[in-house]
C-alpha positions, 0 to 999 in steps of 0.5 A: 735703340736697345734690346736684349743685347744689354746685358752686363753691369748697369744693367751693334755697322754705322748706321746715323730718322730719328727711328720712330720719331715724330713730325717736329712743330714748323721752325721749333728748332731754329737752329737746325741745319740740313746738310746736302751734297750731290746733284741730286741733294743727298741728305747726308747729314745734320748740323746746328747754327751757332752763331751768324758765321759757324755750323757745328756738325760731325766731322765724319760728315764733312771728310775729304771724299768726292761725295763729301766735298765742301764745295759740294756741300749745301747748307739749308737753314729754316727748312721744315719740309723738304719736298716743298719750298715754303719761303722760310729756307736759307741757303748757306754757302761754306767758306771753310771746314775745320775739323777737331784736330785730333779727329781720327777716320778710322774709330771716328773719335773727336768727331767734331767739326765747324762750318764757317759760312761765307755770309753771315746769317742776318738774324734781323733779316731772318727772325725765324733763325736762332743760334744754339744755346751751347751747354759749355760748362763742366758735365751735367747730369741729365737723368731727370732732364727733358731731352729731344733729338731732331734730324731728317734721318731714316725711318729704320735702318732700311727706310726712306728719309722723312719729308719733314723734320723728325724729333724724339723724346730721349733719356740718358742711358747707362755709358758702361752698358752702351760702350759694351753694346757698341764694342760688341756690335763693331767687335769683327767690323773694319771700323772699331768705335769706342764710347768714351766719357766724351759720349752721351748715350741716349735711348728712347724715352718712351721705352727707356724703363723697359730695356727697349729703344724703338727709336734712336739716331739712324742714316742721315741724322749724324751731326744734328743736335741733341738739345736738352731743357736745362733751367727752362733753356733748351741748351744743346748738350750733344752732336749725333755720332753713331746709332748702330742699330736705328731702332734697337740700340742706344744712340750716341752723342758727342759731348758739346762740353767736351769740346768747349775749348776748341769750339770757343777758340775756332768759332768765338762763340758768345752765348746769344741773348735769346738763351737768357729767356724762358723756352718752352715746347 
């Protein structure tokens, strides 16, 4: 997501498919969650299953409005193709929504939330599901790390939602330039989102060396995971936050490690056993 808007040192309305992504392999991302609402099951956001009882997402996905009423939320795990029931889907009901206590609706700072499920997921029964391996340690460098964003967001800012889960290879982008682009985008808008040290900025890996992105977070991707291959383990390092221009500007993710203390306190997260296994894709 970026063009010649880059400008300054290390080198713009809130749109949240991975624009220009491609179809993921079925069930390759077993922690991916699809969030639906309303009678027509609108795709509003994504999330990640982090344990048998909790889903991690963005707070703005579960804000208290009629459209986002927790009682109307539907969570689908094991989803791949939205238009067809394939027998792997697991539908989960919401017991409680816990937003990060410092979340602010105006500028969407601390935009993180945990959703507690009414019934714990039985991983022995649903063996195609797995909780995410969260990167909870101190900040890491992603410069030479393979990272993939996933979600069912729009194909572009005015496009439709894809039927099949999309994924996009991404590379880390300079946060200072990312902050400048974000500030320019929201300069005259009703909302003012600020990129901070709690964020990671990413661009399409295919075009990152040419100063353009041609792909990234778009409407419907918010709350979905950014996972990176760290020590041969796919670890969730981010939660999709903001994409501004879906196809040009950098995508911004909330850092998971920046909220480690809160995640641990609320969910009691423990690293899943499979996180000690090498994983390849």
